[in-house]
C-alpha positions in Angstrom: 172.9 81.0 185.3 171.2 81.7 188.6 172.4 80.2 191.9 171.3 77.0 193.7 170.0 79.2 196.5 167.7 81.1 194.1 166.5 77.9 192.6 165.6 76.6 196.1 163.8 79.9 196.8 161.8 79.9 193.6 160.8 76.2 194.2 159.6 77.1 197.7 157.7 80.2 196.4 156.1 78.1 193.7 154.8 75.7 196.3 153.6 78.7 198.4 151.7 80.1 195.5 149.9 76.7 195.2 149.3 76.4 198.9 147.8 79.9 199.2 145.3 79.4 196.4 146.6 81.5 193.5 146.1 78.8 190.8 144.4 80.2 187.8 144.7 83.8 189.1 145.8 86.9 187.1 148.5 88.9 188.9 149.9 92.3 187.9 153.3 93.3 189.0 154.6 96.9 188.6 158.4 97.5 188.8 158.9 94.1 187.0 162.6 94.5 186.7 163.2 95.5 190.4 164.4 93.1 193.0 161.1 92.2 194.5 158.9 92.5 191.4 161.2 90.3 189.4 161.3 87.6 192.1 157.5 87.5 192.1 157.4 87.0 188.4 160.2 84.4 188.4 158.3 82.5 191.1 155.2 82.5 188.9 157.3 81.3 186.0 158.5 78.4 188.2 155.0 77.7 189.2 153.8 77.5 185.6 156.5 75.0 184.7 155.1 72.4 187.2 151.4 73.2 187.6 148.6 72.7 185.1 146.3 75.5 186.3 148.6 78.3 185.3 148.9 81.7 186.9 148.7 84.6 184.4 151.1 87.5 185.1 151.6 90.9 183.4 154.7 92.8 184.4 155.0 96.6 184.0 158.5 97.9 183.1 160.0 100.7 181.1 162.9 99.0 179.4 162.5 96.0 177.1 166.2 95.3 177.1 166.3 95.2 180.9 163.4 92.8 181.0 165.3 90.6 178.5 168.4 90.7 180.7 166.6 90.2 184.1 164.5 87.3 182.9 167.0 85.7 180.5 167.2 82.4 182.5 163.5 82.3 183.3 161.4 83.4 180.4 162.0 82.7 176.8 158.6 83.7 175.5 157.2 80.2 175.5 154.9 80.7 178.5 151.9 82.5 177.0 150.7 83.3 180.5 153.6 85.8 181.1 153.5 89.2 179.4 155.0 92.7 179.8 153.7 96.2 179.3 156.4 98.8 178.6 155.5 102.3 179.9 156.2 104.7 182.8 154.3 103.9 185.9 152.7 107.4 185.8 150.8 106.4 182.6 147.3 105.0 182.8 147.0 101.2 182.7 146.2 100.2 179.1 142.6 99.4 178.4 141.9 95.7 178.3 144.4 94.8 181.0 142.8 92.3 183.4 144.0 91.1 186.7 142.7 89.7 190.1 145.6 90.8 192.2 148.2 93.6 192.0 151.7 93.9 193.6 152.7 97.6 193.2 156.5 97.7 193.7 157.5 100.4 191.1 159.8 103.0 192.7 163.3 104.4 192.8 165.4 103.1 195.7 168.6 105.0 195.0 169.5 107.5 197.8 171.6 109.7 195.5 168.7 110.1 193.1 166.5 111.3 196.0 168.7 114.4 196.5 169.3 115.1 192.8 165.7 114.6 191.6 163.3 115.2 194.5 160.5 116.6 192.4 160.5 113.5 190.2 160.6 111.2 193.2 157.5 112.8 194.7 155.7 113.0 191.4 156.4 109.3 190.6 155.2 108.0 193.9 152.0 110.0 193.9 151.0 109.8 190.2 152.1 106.1 189.8 150.2 105.1 192.9 147.1 107.0 192.0 147.0 105.4 188.5 147.3 101.9 190.0 144.7 102.6 192.8 142.2 104.0 190.3 142.7 101.1 188.0 142.3 98.6 190.9 139.1 100.4 192.0 137.5 100.3 188.5 138.6 96.7 188.0 137.3 95.5 191.4 140.5 93.5 192.1 140.5 90.9 194.9 143.7 92.2 196.5 146.4 94.9 196.1 149.7 95.3 198.0 151.5 98.6 197.9 155.2 98.4 198.8 156.2 101.1 201.2 159.4 101.6 203.1 160.7 101.6 206.7 161.7 105.2 205.9 158.0 106.1 206.4 158.7 105.7 210.1 160.9 108.7 210.2 163.1 109.2 213.2 161.6 107.4 216.2 163.2 107.6 219.6 161.9 104.7 221.7 163.4 101.7 223.5 162.0 98.4 222.4 160.2 97.3 219.3 158.3 99.8 217.2 154.9 99.1 215.8 153.3 100.4 212.6 151.5 103.4 214.2 154.6 104.7 216.0 155.7 107.3 213.4 158.5 109.7 214.2 159.9 113.0 212.9 160.7 113.8 209.3 162.3 117.1 208.3 160.1 118.2 205.4 162.6 121.0 204.5 165.3 118.3 203.8 164.9 117.4 200.1 166.1 113.8 201.0 162.6 113.6 202.7 160.9 113.5 199.3 161.1 109.7 199.5 159.9 109.2 203.1 157.2 111.8 202.8 156.1 110.4 199.4 155.8 106.9 201.0 153.7 108.4 203.9 151.4 110.0 201.3 151.0 106.8 199.4 150.1 105.0 202.7 147.6 107.7 203.5 146.1 107.2 200.0 145.8 103.5 200.6 143.8 104.2 203.8 141.7 106.7 202.0 140.9 104.4 199.0 140.0 101.6 201.4 137.7 103.7 203.4 136.0 105.7 200.6 135.9 103.0 197.8 136.3 99.7 199.7 139.6 99.1 197.9 141.2 95.9 199.2 144.7 97.5 199.4 147.3 96.6 202.0 150.6 98.3 202.7 153.8 96.3 203.1 156.3 98.6 204.9 159.5 96.9 204.0 162.8 96.8 205.9 166.0 96.7 203.8 165.7 93.6 201.6 168.4 91.4 200.1 169.3 87.8 199.5 169.4 85.3 196.6 168.3 87.1 193.4 170.1 90.4 194.0 171.5 91.6 190.7 175.2 91.8 190.0 175.0 95.6 189.6 173.4 96.1 193.0 175.1 99.1 194.7 173.3 99.6 198.0 175.4 99.5 201.2 174.9 95.8 201.9 176.2 94.9 198.4 179.2 97.3 198.7 180.1 95.7 202.0 180.0 92.2 200.5 182.1 93.1 197.5 184.7 94.7 199.6 185.0 91.7 201.9 185.2 89.3 199.0 188.0 91.3 197.5 189.8 91.6 200.8 189.5 95.4 200.7 188.6 97.6 203.6 184.9 98.4 204.1 184.7 102.2 204.0 181.9 104.0 205.9 180.9 107.5 205.0 178.9 108.0 208.2 179.6 107.0 211.8 177.5 103.9 211.1 175.3 104.5 214.2 171.9 103.9 212.4 170.3 100.7 213.4 169.4 98.8 210.2 166.4 96.3 210.0 166.5 93.6 207.3 164.6 90.8 205.7 165.4 88.1 203.2 164.1 88.3 199.6 162.0 85.2 199.6 160.7 85.9 203.0 159.4 89.3 201.7 157.8 87.7 198.7 155.9 85.3 200.9 154.7 88.2 203.0 153.4 90.0 200.0 151.5 87.0 198.7 150.0 86.4 202.2 148.9 90.0 202.4 147.2 89.8 199.0 144.9 87.1 200.5 144.7 87.9 204.2 145.7 91.5 204.9 143.1 94.0 206.3 142.0 96.6 203.8 143.9 99.9 204.2 146.1 98.5 206.9 149.9 98.6 207.2 152.2 95.7 207.9 156.0 95.9 208.7 158.0 93.2 206.9 161.1 92.6 208.9 163.1 89.9 210.6 163.3 91.2 214.1 166.6 89.3 214.8 168.4 91.3 212.1 168.4 94.7 213.9 172.0 95.9 214.0 174.0 99.1 213.5 175.5 99.8 210.1 179.0 99.8 211.7 178.4 96.4 213.4 177.0 94.9 210.2 180.1 96.1 208.4 182.3 94.4 211.1 180.3 91.2 210.8 180.7 91.1 207.0 184.4 91.8 207.3 184.9 89.0 209.9 182.7 86.4 208.2 183.4 86.9 204.5 186.8 88.4 204.0 189.0 85.8 205.5 190.5 88.3 207.9 191.7 90.6 205.1 189.2 93.4 205.5 188.8 96.1 208.2 186.2 98.7 208.7 187.4 102.3 208.2 185.7 105.7 208.3 185.8 108.4 205.7 183.1 110.9 206.6 182.5 113.9 204.3 181.3 117.3 205.7 178.0 117.3 203.7 175.6 114.5 203.0 176.8 114.0 199.5 175.8 110.4 199.3 172.1 111.1 200.2 172.0 108.9 203.3 168.9 109.0 205.4 169.2 110.6 208.9 170.5 108.4 211.7 167.8 106.3 213.4 167.9 103.7 216.2 164.7 101.9 215.4 164.1 98.2 216.1 161.0 97.3 214.1 158.3 94.9 215.1 156.9 92.1 212.9 154.1 91.3 215.4 151.2 92.4 213.2 152.4 90.4 210.2 153.3 87.4 212.4 149.7 87.4 213.6 148.7 86.4 210.0 150.9 83.3 210.1 154.1 84.7 208.6 157.6 84.4 210.1 161.0 85.2 208.7 163.2 82.2 207.9 166.7 83.5 207.3 169.0 85.5 209.6 171.5 88.2 208.6 174.5 86.0 208.1 172.4 83.5 206.0 171.1 86.5 204.0 174.6 87.3 203.0 175.6 83.7 202.3 172.6 83.2 200.0 173.2 86.5 198.2 176.8 86.1 197.4 176.6 83.6 194.5 174.2 85.9 192.6 176.1 89.1 193.5 179.4 87.8 192.0 178.2 85.4 189.3 179.7 85.4 185.9 
């Protein structure tokens, strides 16, 4: 069963869907079993339980069993407005699929996969994005949000907050760059489709996202820190931890995406971040050890000679949410609260 924090988030997102005028809309969500995609669909499920003018949703995923697992507590097949299409994102959208809005989240987020399968990473980003953009163009959708990543910034060396246009260096000879360069390409495609075809596409450049709804099997750094602290084990860093991380809470991100579907400027990019969360990886590890281990955990360093874990190059960026804030959005939860609200879902069962 899902946590009280997630229940609260889904109720609030349901109210937000109503407030922002999505009643009766048809929404397509790619990457339906991913963290953000699944939360969007779960919020729609919650909305349909309490509102008469239902929202129709079609989720795109590859694995029916994973869909069944991810939505076990939310969707039992009784809501005829919720459906799924099972195929690779690189395949064309099936004929007859209709929607008013699209949230395109489908993408791998595993660093190790980036260095073992760089060709597949680039191909998936380009081909999948083109398929969705072409479908959206032909279908004349009202709004489309593409989920990009803060890795599109590259390595920026600047004091103060960094805006969307302040891109830095990416080493294109480093195969780990397949992801960041792929995201830049997709962002360029969004600008091109908006200019040439009038496509109402907006880019959400996400900071690292976690909170209520994170799956038990999540293995990114923030989840590893939390599990170690809860077990009273040392938090082991495989880098010096000097990179400054930027974060945002799950439900805050979903609100941003829904807002951009309605109010974002065509072809434009918006950074989705809680500015107050900027912190080095090492300092975040220390915070987690202090706040959630009961004094049992310490931060230790075990740094290999090569980048065997596929970590991104060290950066010191502190991202700005000014452009998104100008549309009326603001982040609600700080870093400690993000961890507090994530933990029940991370360790449930």
